[in-house]
VOBA-1610 file (N, C-alpha, C; in pm, whole numbers, padded with zeros to 5 digits, always signed):
BEGIN
Met+02710+00407+01599Met+02581+00346+01633Met+02467+00436+01590Lys+02354+00373+01561Lys+02241+00445+01502Lys+02137+00485+01607Arg+02050+00575+01563Arg+01936+00619+01644Arg+01810+00596+01564Cys+01705+00547+01630Cys+01585+00503+01559Cys+01458+00558+01623Leu+01367+00605+01540Leu+01231+00639+01582Leu+01139+00526+01537Ile+01069+00465+01631Ile+00974+00358+01600Ile+00833+00413+01613Ile+00756+00403+01505Ile+00615+00444+01506Ile+00533+00317+01494Ile+00456+00286+01598Ile+00388+00157+01604Ile+00238+00173+01624Asn+00163+00097+01547Asn+00019+00086+01566Asn-00005-00033+01658Pro-00039-00009+01785Pro-00047-00120+01881Pro-00161-00217+01853Ser-00255-00181+01766Ser-00367-00271+01736Ser-00331-00374+01630Ser-00214-00359+01565Ser-00172-00453+01460Ser-00089-00565+01520Gly-00148-00682+01532Gly-00071-00796+01583Gly-00060-00802+01733Lys-00079-00692+01801Lys-00080-00682+01947Lys+00039-00752+02010His+00014-00853+02096His+00120-00912+02176His+00228-00977+02091Ile+00188-01037+01979Ile+00286-01105+01895Ile+00387-01006+01839Ile+00337-00895+01782Ile+00430-00799+01722Ile+00508-00725+01829Gln+00449-00700+01946Gln+00523-00634+02053Gln+00639-00721+02101Asn+00614-00851+02112Asn+00719-00943+02151Asn+00832-00945+02048Lys+00794-00946+01920Lys+00896-00945+01814Lys+00975-00815+01817Leu+00906-00703+01835Leu+00974-00573+01841Leu+01070-00568+01958Asp+01029-00618+02075Asp+01117-00621+02191Asp+01245-00700+02162Arg+01230-00812+02093Arg+01348-00894+02059Arg+01437-00824+01959Ile+01376-00754+01862Ile+01456-00679+01764Ile+01535-00569+01834Ile+01468-00494+01922Ile+01536-00387+01996Ile+01650-00445+02080Gly+01624-00559+02145Gly+01728-00622+02226Gly+01849-00661+02143Gln+01828-00723+02025Gln+01940-00764+01940Gln+02015-00645+01883Leu+01943-00541+01843Leu+02009-00423+01788Leu+02094-00354+01895Thr+02048-00359+02018Thr+02124-00300+02129Thr+02245-00385+02163Leu+02226-00516+02178Leu+02335-00605+02216Leu+02446-00607+02111Gln+02407-00594+01984Gln+02506-00597+01876Gln+02564-00458+01846Asn+02532-00361+01929Asn+02584-00224+01913Asn+02554-00166+01775Ile+02432-00195+01727Ile+02390-00140+01598Ile+02311-00012+01620Val+02225-00012+01720Val+02143+00105+01753Val+02163+00138+01900Glu+02190+00264+01929Glu+02215+00304+02067Glu+02096+00375+02131His+02002+00424+02048His+01890+00499+02105His+01763+00468+02028Phe+01655+00439+02101Phe+01524+00418+02042Phe+01424+00515+02104Glu+01341+00576+02020Glu+01224+00646+02067Glu+01104+00570+02012Ile+01014+00528+02100Ile+00897+00451+02059Ile+00772+00536+02074Phe+00699+00549+01963Phe+00575+00628+01961Phe+00460+00536+01927Tyr+00361+00526+02017Tyr+00243+00443+01995Tyr+00128+00531+01943Thr+00069+00490+01832Thr-00045+00565+01780Thr-00170+00531+01860Glu-00260+00627+01868Glu-00387+00607+01938Glu-00506+00627+01846Lys-00488+00703+01740Lys-00600+00733+01651Lys-00547+00761+01511Lys-00640+00775+01418Lys-00604+00804+01279Lys-00520+00930+01270Asp-00420+00928+01186Asp-00329+01039+01154Asp-00221+01062+01258Asp-00222+00987+01369Asp-00113+01001+01467Asp+00022+00969+01403Ala+00027+00859+01325Ala+00152+00820+01261Ala+00196+00925+01159Tyr+00099+00982+01087Tyr+00130+01085+00989Tyr+00197+01205+01055Tyr+00136+01257+01160Tyr+00189+01378+01221Tyr+00322+01353+01293Lys+00339+01235+01350Lys+00468+01205+01414Lys+00579+01199+01310Ala+00554+01131+01198Ala+00655+01122+01092Ala+00682+01260+01031Lys+00579+01340+01019Lys+00595+01472+00958Lys+00670+01568+01049Asn+00638+01569+01176Asn+00688+01672+01267Asn+00816+01636+01339Cys+00859+01511+01335Cys+00982+01474+01406Cys+01104+01539+01339Asp+01207+01563+01419Asp+01331+01622+01370Asp+01422+01510+01320Glu+01439+01500+01189Glu+01515+01387+01136Glu+01663+01395+01174Asn+01712+01510+01217Asn+01851+01520+01262Asn+01876+01443+01391Gln+01768+01403+01460Gln+01783+01327+01583Gln+01781+01176+01560Tyr+01759+01133+01435Tyr+01747+00990+01405Tyr+01825+00957+01279Asp+01864+00828+01271Asp+01927+00778+01149Asp+01828+00704+01061Phe+01719+00657+01121Phe+01613+00593+01041Phe+01485+00588+01123Ile+01375+00565+01051Ile+01243+00548+01111Ile+01197+00406+01085Met+01129+00346+01182Met+01070+00214+01164Met+00918+00226+01176Ser+00847+00174+01075Ser+00701+00170+01077Ser+00658+00029+01117Val+00580+00019+01225Val+00533-00110+01274Val+00381-00112+01265Gly+00328-00189+01173Gly+00183-00195+01152Gly+00153-00248+01015Gly+00030-00226+00969Gly-00011-00272+00837Gly+00005-00167+00731Asp-00061-00190+00617Asp-00048-00098+00503Asp-00102+00042+00537Gly-00206+00050+00621Gly-00260+00179+00658Gly-00164+00261+00741Thr-00098+00197+00838Thr+00004+00266+00918Thr+00119+00310+00830Leu+00163+00222+00742Leu+00272+00256+00651Leu+00235+00375+00565Asn+00110+00380+00517Asn+00066+00493+00435Asn+00079+00624+00511Glu+00038+00625+00639Glu+00048+00748+00718Glu+00194+00789+00738Val+00280+00692+00766Val+00421+00724+00790Val+00486+00781+00665Ile+00465+00715+00551Ile+00530+00765+00429Ile+00471+00900+00388Ser+00343+00921+00414Ser+00282+01051+00381Ser+00345+01162+00463Gly+00366+01137+00593Gly+00431+01236+00677Gly+00574+01261+00637Met+00646+01155+00596Met+00785+01170+00554Met+00796+01248+00424Val+00706+01219+00329Val+00710+01288+00200Val+00671+01435+00217Asp+00568+01462+00295Asp+00523+01599+00316Asp+00631+01686+00381Ser+00716+01625+00463Ser+00820+01701+00533Ser+00958+01680+00473His+00963+01613+00356His+01088+01596+00279His+01197+01525+00360Lys+01157+01422+00435Lys+01254+01345+00512Lys+01348+01270+00418Lys+01477+01269+00455Lys+01576+01201+00373Lys+01632+01076+00440Ile+01601+01056+00568Ile+01647+00934+00634Ile+01563+00815+00587Pro+01619+00694+00592Pro+01547+00579+00537Pro+01438+00527+00631Leu+01349+00446+00574Leu+01237+00386+00645Leu+01253+00235+00648Cys+01237+00178+00766Cys+01237+00033+00783Cys+01095-00012+00813Ile+01050-00121+00750Ile+00914-00171+00768Ile+00917-00298+00851Leu+00843-00298+00962Leu+00813-00421+01036Leu+00665-00446+01016Ala+00633-00535+00924Ala+00494-00556+00882Ala+00417-00630+00991Ala+00298-00575+01025Ala+00217-00636+01129Ala+00069-00634+01095Gly+00037-00614+00968Gly-00103-00607+00927Gly-00151-00739+00871Thr-00264-00734+00801Thr-00325-00855+00747Thr-00267-00893+00612Val-00240-00793+00526Val-00196-00821+00390Val-00050-00781+00367Asn-00013-00657+00401Asn+00126-00610+00392Asn+00183-00621+00250Asp+00110-00568+00154Asp+00150-00580+00014Asp+00287-00519-00014Phe+00310-00398+00033Phe+00435-00330-00001Phe+00555-00399+00062Ala+00544-00439+00189Ala+00653-00510+00254Ala+00683-00642+00184Asn+00578-00712+00141Asn+00598-00838+00071Asn+00660-00817-00067Tyr+00623-00706-00132Tyr+00684-00674-00261Tyr+00835-00656-00245Leu+00876-00590-00137Leu+01019-00566-00113Leu+01091-00687-00055Asn+01014-00795-00028Asn+01071-00914+00037Asn+01134-00880+00171Ile+01066-00791+00245Ile+01114-00757+00379Ile+01106-00880+00467Pro+01212-00915+00537Pro+01208-01036+00621Pro+01106-01021+00734Ser+01052-01133+00777Ser+00956-01132+00887Ser+01018-01178+01018Ser+01136-01240+01010Ser+01201-01292+01131Ser+01280-01183+01202Val+01300-01204+01332Val+01380-01109+01411Val+01521-01098+01354Asn+01585-01212+01328Asn+01722-01210+01276Asn+01730-01142+01140Gly+01628-01162+01057Gly+01627-01100+00926Gly+01617-00949+00934Ile+01528-00898+01019Ile+01515-00753+01037Ile+01644-00694+01092Val+01703-00760+01193Val+01828-00711+01252Val+01940-00707+01148Glu+01950-00811+01067Glu+02053-00815+00963Glu+02031-00706+00860Met+01906-00681+00824Met+01876-00576+00727Met+01918-00439+00779Ile+01890-00411+00905Ile+01928-00282+00962Ile+02080-00273+00978Lys+02142-00382+01016Lys+02287-00385+01030Lys+02356-00353+00898Asn+02306-00411+00789Asn+02366-00387+00657Asn+02339-00245+00607Phe+02228-00188+00652Phe+02187-00051+00616Phe+02185-00032+00465Asn+02129-00133+00397Asn+02116-00127+00251Asn+01980-00065+00217Val+01980+00045+00142Val+01855+00113+00110Val+01840+00131-00041Ile+01714+00139-00084Ile+01683+00169-00224Ile+01585+00285-00229Ser+01578+00350-00344Ser+01483+00459-00362Ser+01348+00404-00406Ser+01242+00473-00367Ser+01107+00432-00406Ser+01026+00553-00449Asp+00952+00535-00560Asp+00853+00635-00599Asp+00735+00630-00501Val+00659+00738-00500Val+00536+00746-00423Val+00429+00801-00516Gly+00306+00754-00501Gly+00195+00810-00577Gly+00130+00923-00500Lys+00100+01032-00568Lys+00026+01143-00506Lys-00111+01150-00571Ile-00216+01149-00488Ile-00354+01150-00537Ile-00425+01269-00473Asn-00457+01369-00554Asn-00504+01498-00504Asn-00401+01550-00403Asp-00435+01567-00276Asp-00336+01616-00180Asp-00293+01507-00083Gln-00314+01379-00120Gln-00273+01267-00036Gln-00173+01179-00112Tyr-00119+01078-00042Tyr-00017+00992-00101Tyr-00054+00845-00085Phe+00006+00761-00168Phe-00004+00617-00149Phe+00128+00555-00190Ile+00163+00447-00124Ile+00289+00379-00153Ile+00267+00254-00238Asn+00142+00198-00233Asn+00119+00073-00305Asn+00007+00083-00407Val-00114+00123-00366Val-00226+00119-00460Val-00332+00223-00426Ala-00388+00281-00530Ala-00510+00363-00520Ala-00612+00299-00612Ala-00736+00281-00564Ala-00836+00209-00642Ala-00974+00263-00615Ala-01067+00233-00705Ala-01207+00269-00688Ala-01293+00172-00766Gly-01417+00152-00719Gly-01509+00064-00788Gly-01522-00071-00720Met-01548-00173-00798Met-01574-00307-00747Met-01467-00356-00650Phe-01510-00401-00534Phe-01425-00459-00430Phe-01329-00362-00364Ser-01324-00236-00406Ser-01225-00145-00348Ser-01259-00106-00205Asp-01384-00131-00161Asp-01422-00097-00025Asp-01419-00217+00069Ile-01371-00331+00022Ile-01373-00453+00103Ile-01294-00435+00232Ser-01179-00366+00225Ser-01096-00350+00344Ser-01164-00269+00452Phe-01264-00188+00414Phe-01334-00107+00513Phe-01441-00187+00588Val-01494-00291+00524Val-01608-00362+00582Val-01570-00494+00647Val-01444-00536+00633Val-01398-00656+00701Val-01364-00620+00846Ser-01423-00689+00941Ser-01401-00657+01082Ser-01264-00705+01130Lys-01219-00649+01242Lys-01093-00692+01302Lys-01099-00839+01342Glu-01217-00883+01387Glu-01233-01023+01426Glu-01218-01115+01306Glu-01272-01075+01191Glu-01260-01156+01069Glu-01114-01159+01022Lys-01046-01045+01029Lys-00905-01042+00990Lys-00822-01134+01079Lys-00851-01128+01210Lys-00775-01210+01305Lys-00799-01358+01280Lys-00923-01394+01248Lys-00959-01535+01232Lys-00911-01592+01099Phe-00929-01515+00991Phe-00903-01569+00857Phe-00778-01512+00789Gly-00720-01404+00844Gly-00606-01341+00778Gly-00648-01283+00644Pro-00560-01287+00541Pro-00594-01232+00409Pro-00719-01295+00346Leu-00750-01421+00384Leu-00868-01485+00328Leu-00997-01413+00366Ala-00993-01333+00473Ala-01113-01260+00515Ala-01162-01169+00403Tyr-01068-01110+00327Tyr-01106-01021+00217Tyr-01173-01100+00104Tyr-01122-01219+00077Tyr-01178-01298-00032Tyr-01318-01347+00006Phe-01334-01393+00131Phe-01465-01439+00176Phe-01567-01326+00169Lys-01527-01209+00218Lys-01619-01095+00217Lys-01653-01055+00073Gly-01554-01061-00014Gly-01577-01026-00153Gly-01678-01119-00219Met-01669-01248-00188Met-01763-01343-00247Met-01904-01322-00194Thr-01918-01291-00064Thr-02052-01270-00009Thr-02116-01143-00064Gln-02033-01047-00106Gln-02085-00921-00158Gln-02092-00917-00310Leu-02062-01029-00375Leu-02056-01030-00520Leu-02184-00981-00587Pro-02304-01022-00542Pro-02425-00971-00609Pro-02435-00819-00609Gln-02402-00755-00494Gln-02405-00609-00491Gln-02295-00548-00577Gln-02178-00614-00576Gln-02064-00561-00651Gln-02092-00561-00801Leu-02171-00657-00848Leu-02199-00667-00991Leu-02281-00548-01043Ser-02344-00475-00952Ser-02419-00356-00993Ser-02330-00234-01011Thr-02203-00246-00981Thr-02110-00134-00996Thr-02098-00095-01142Asn-02112+00033-01170Asn-02091+00084-01305Asn-02036+00226-01297Leu-01908+00238-01325Leu-01843+00368-01323Leu-01833+00421-01466His-01901+00531-01494His-01884+00594-01625His-01768+00693-01611Leu-01652+00651-01654Leu-01530+00724-01626Leu-01484+00809-01744Asn-01437+00928-01711Asn-01356+01008-01802Asn-01212+00996-01754Val-01127+00945-01839Val-00991+00909-01798Val-00889+00984-01883Thr-00787+01037-01816Thr-00671+01093-01885Thr-00547+01019-01838Val-00468+00972-01935Val-00342+00903-01906Val-00232+00978-01980Asp-00149+01052-01905Asp-00055+01146-01966Asp-00132+01237-02062Asn-00108+01229-02193Asn-00173+01319-02288Asn-00291+01255-02362Glu-00330+01134-02323Glu-00439+01061-02389Glu-00564+01064-02301Ser-00680+01091-02361Ser-00806+01092-02287Ser-00908+00999-02353Phe-00993+00936-02271Phe-01097+00849-02324Phe-01207+00833-02219Glu-01322+00780-02263Glu-01432+00748-02173Glu-01450+00596-02170Glu-01493+00545-02055Glu-01512+00401-02044Glu-01610+00369-01931Asp-01700+00273-01955Asp-01783+00218-01849Asp-01706+00104-01786Ala-01684+00113-01654Ala-01593+00019-01589Ala-01651-00035-01459Tyr-01603-00152-01421Tyr-01631-00206-01288Tyr-01540-00141-01184Met-01412-00126-01220Met-01316-00073-01125Met-01188-00031-01197Phe-01105+00042-01125Phe-00969+00070-01173Phe-00876+00074-01053Ala-00750+00048-01080Ala-00646+00055-00976Ala-00521+00116-01036Ile-00458+00204-00959Ile-00328+00260-00994Ile-00228+00204-00894Thr-00128+00134-00941Thr-00037+00065-00850Thr+00108+00111-00867Asn+00181+00098-00756Asn+00324+00125-00756Asn+00403-00005-00758Thr+00338-00115-00714Thr+00403-00246-00711Thr+00317-00348-00787Asn+00364-00471-00788Asn+00289-00577-00857Asn+00200-00657-00764Arg+00182-00608-00641Arg+00100-00679-00543Arg-00021-00593-00505Val-00141-00652-00516Val-00264-00581-00480Val-00355-00677-00403Gly-00397-00637-00284Gly-00490-00717-00206Gly-00440-00856-00173Gly-00308-00871-00160Gly-00251-01000-00128Gly-00219-01086-00249Phe-00262-01044-00368Phe-00231-01117-00492Phe-00095-01072-00544Asp-00012-01168-00580Asp+00122-01139-00629Asp+00124-01142-00781Gly+00196-01048-00842Gly+00219-01051-00985Gly+00104-01005-01071Ile+00005-00935-01011Ile-00109-00886-01090Ile-00062-00788-01197Ile+00033-00701-01160Ile+00088-00602-01254Ile+00236-00633-01271Pro+00272-00726-01358Pro+00410-00776-01362Pro+00514-00673-01403Phe+00471-00562-01465Phe+00570-00463-01511Phe+00591-00350-01410Ala+00521-00353-01299Ala+00532-00245-01201Ala+00670-00243-01137Asp+00720-00122-01114Asp+00854-00102-01058Asp+00849+00023-00972Ile+00898+00015-00849Ile+00884+00128-00757Ile+00982+00242-00783Asn+01075+00226-00873Asn+01165+00338-00902Asn+01184+00361-01052Asp+01074+00346-01127Asp+01080+00373-01271Asp+01017+00507-01308Gly+00973+00583-01207Gly+00912+00713-01234Gly+00772+00705-01290Lys+00712+00584-01289Lys+00579+00567-01345Lys+00490+00488-01249Leu+00360+00501-01271Leu+00261+00419-01203Leu+00189+00335-01307Asp+00125+00228-01261Asp+00061+00134-01353Asp-00090+00132-01329Met-00167+00146-01436Met-00312+00144-01427Met-00367+00015-01486Ile-00460-00047-01412Ile-00538-00156-01467Ile-00685-00118-01451Leu-00759-00120-01560Leu-00900-00082-01560Leu-00981-00199-01613Leu-01081-00238-01536Leu-01167-00350-01574Leu-01297-00294-01632Lys-01318-00318-01762Lys-01437-00268-01829Lys-01564-00343-01784Gln-01678-00281-01807Gln-01804-00352-01791Gln-01807-00470-01889Cys-01847-00586-01841Cys-01853-00705-01927Cys-01958-00799-01871Asn-01985-00908-01942Asn-02085-01002-01893Asn-02026-01087-01780Ile-02114-01156-01708Ile-02071-01228-01589Ile-01971-01341-01619Pro-01990-01422-01723Pro-01889-01524-01753Pro-01751-01464-01781Glu-01748-01352-01855Glu-01619-01287-01882Glu-01556-01236-01753Leu-01639-01178-01665Leu-01589-01127-01538Leu-01535-01240-01452Met-01607-01352-01446Met-01563-01464-01364Met-01431-01521-01414Lys-01410-01520-01544Lys-01284-01569-01597Lys-01168-01477-01556Ile-01194-01347-01561Ile-01090-01251-01521Ile-01056-01269-01374Val-01160-01285-01289Val-01137-01306-01146Val-01059-01434-01122Ala-01098-01541-01191Ala-01029-01669-01174Ala-00884-01660-01218Asp-00859-01592-01330Asp-00721-01575-01378Asp-00639-01493-01280Thr-00701-01392-01221Thr-00630-01308-01125Thr-00591-01387-01002Val-00685-01465-00949Val-00656-01548-00832Val-00544-01646-00862Ala-00541-01696-00987Ala-00439-01792-01027Ala-00308-01725-01069Gly-00303-01592-01063Gly-00182-01520-01102Gly-00159-01519-01251Lys-00267-01523-01331Lys-00254-01531-01477Lys-00324-01413-01546Thr-00318-01295-01486Thr-00381-01179-01546Thr-00328-01156-01688Ser-00418-01143-01784Ser-00377-01123-01923Ser-00416-00984-01970Phe-00317-00905-02008Phe-00346-00772-02058Phe-00391-00773-02204Asp-00396-00892-02263Asp-00452-00906-02397Asp-00604-00920-02393Asn-00658-00937-02273Asn-00803-00950-02258Asn-00871-00821-02302Lys-00973-00831-02384Lys-01040-00714-02439Lys-01109-00629-02332Asn-01132-00690-02214Asn-01203-00619-02108Asn-01109-00554-02006Ile-00980-00559-02033Ile-00882-00499-01944Ile-00804-00392-02020Ile-00792-00275-01960Ile-00706-00170-02015Ile-00589-00153-01920Tyr-00470-00164-01975Tyr-00348-00148-01894Tyr-00264-00035-01951Lys-00219+00056-01863Lys-00136+00168-01906Lys-00028+00194-01801Gln+00089+00235-01848Gln+00194+00288-01762Gln+00209+00436-01792Ala+00214+00520-01687Ala+00224+00663-01709Ala+00267+00730-01580Ser+00295+00859-01589Ser+00331+00937-01470Ser+00217+01026-01424Tyr+00108+01034-01504Tyr-00005+01119-01468Tyr-00136+01052-01511Phe-00234+01055-01420Phe-00368+01001-01447Phe-00471+01098-01390Lys-00586+01103-01456Lys-00699+01179-01403Lys-00826+01098-01426Phe-00909+01088-01323Phe-01035+01014-01330Phe-01148+01101-01279Ser-01256+01107-01354Ser-01377+01174-01307Ser-01496+01086-01341Cys-01606+01107-01265Cys-01726+01026-01281Cys-01844+01110-01236Pro-01958+01103-01306Pro-02074+01183-01266Pro-02134+01140-01132Asp-02109+01017-01089Asp-02162+00967-00962Asp-02062+00991-00849Arg-02112+00980-00727Arg-02024+00993-00611Arg-01951+00860-00591Val-01819+00864-00603Val-01739+00742-00594Val-01624+00766-00498Glu-01611+00680-00397Glu-01501+00688-00303Glu-01383+00605-00354Ser-01265+00642-00310Ser-01146+00566-00348Ser-01085+00499-00225Asp-00993+00411-00253Asp-00919+00338-00151Asp-00771+00370-00169Leu-00704+00407-00060Leu-00560+00432-00063Leu-00491+00335+00033Asp-00416+00241-00020Asp-00343+00147+00063Asp-00432+00083+00170Gly-00557+00051+00132Gly-00647-00016+00224Gly-00723+00077+00317Glu-00707+00207+00298Glu-00780+00304+00381Glu-00865+00393+00290Leu-00967+00454+00349Leu-01057+00540+00273Leu-00982+00659+00215Gly-00997+00679+00083Gly-00931+00789+00014Gly-01028+00896-00030Pro-00983+00990-00113Pro-01070+01099-00156Pro-01178+01053-00254Ile-01282+01135-00267Ile-01390+01110-00362Ile-01348+01161-00500Leu-01388+01088-00605Leu-01359+01134-00741Leu-01419+01273-00762Pro-01355+01361-00843Pro-01245+01334-00936Pro-01110+01322-00866Leu-01019+01249-00933Leu-00886+01224-00882Leu-00782+01266-00983Glu-00678+01331-00936Glu-00557+01354-01016Glu-00443+01281-00947Ile-00376+01198-01022Ile-00273+01111-00965Ile-00143+01129-01045His-00034+01149-00975His+00093+01153-01046His+00204+01093-00959Thr+00316+01066-01022Thr+00430+01003-00956Thr+00516+01109-00890Val+00555+01081-00766Val+00659+01159-00698Val+00782+01068-00699Ser+00878+01098-00787Ser+00986+01003-00816Ser+01095+01002-00710Asn+01141+00879-00678Asn+01257+00857-00590Asn+01250+00940-00463Lys+01130+00944-00403Lys+01109+01033-00289Lys+01150+00971-00156Leu+01143+00838-00146Leu+01170+00772-00020Leu+01289+00677-00031Lys+01357+00659+00081Lys+01462+00559+00093Lys+01407+00447+00180Met+01414+00323+00130Met+01357+00207+00200Met+01464+00103+00228Phe+01463+00045+00348Phe+01552-00066+00379Phe+01511-00192+00303Val+01610-00261+00250Val+01590-00394+00192Val+01709-00481+00232Leu+01693-00613+00218Leu+01804-00704+00248Leu+01917-00688+00147
//
């Protein structure tokens, strides 16, 4: 029988996710799959990080992250920093849950229980950005701050659509974005005026599926998509294609690269986004940490 550490963000989903977690714990116990649970509730930023980092992995067979992409980011950061080798199970409870959806993690109680019972795990790369980590996406520029300005009430009412609504209301301000970037991709360097850029580990960004169709979490590489400065009709077409899942890398205003190392600098003060949370200010150095995590999948 297994032993599990559960790290839960109680503000994600609240009563609904707590009820689901209670049922999962009950089934895992009744089926003699897990004999011991330690439940840790976060209270503030970085609680999940320090718990994942400082826990003794010899006391557990796996860790479960319960929350959204931000909670997951803290847990994986703590696990990577402390070189944890036990696997991670995701119980998604946030608004978007890009990484969990990429892995097709089940949302039902029976599905989660079956996944843990089978104990099937895969390796996953992690992105390192300066001295921080991300599991799904690092971005800067147009729309990258939307997750910071959407309120909890808007997320609760509209779900993922809250981000799209907020993005549309802020479009006039977003159009003034102009990043004069110096970019290095492995051994290639160039300059570009851009609206935004994103470095992804998966093909899901902001709830959109298939934006980066070649992304793979265990290929030792990360994927960059950079949107150049362009006129408004060209930008609107790119946005419409993205929403429709038809992103074209043949578009002259999109630069797409796969690599294991990226560097971005800009003369202006530019903040980044890491898995939906505030990240470091440019300049950024980003590289792949290969096969660093073990993740549960069906």
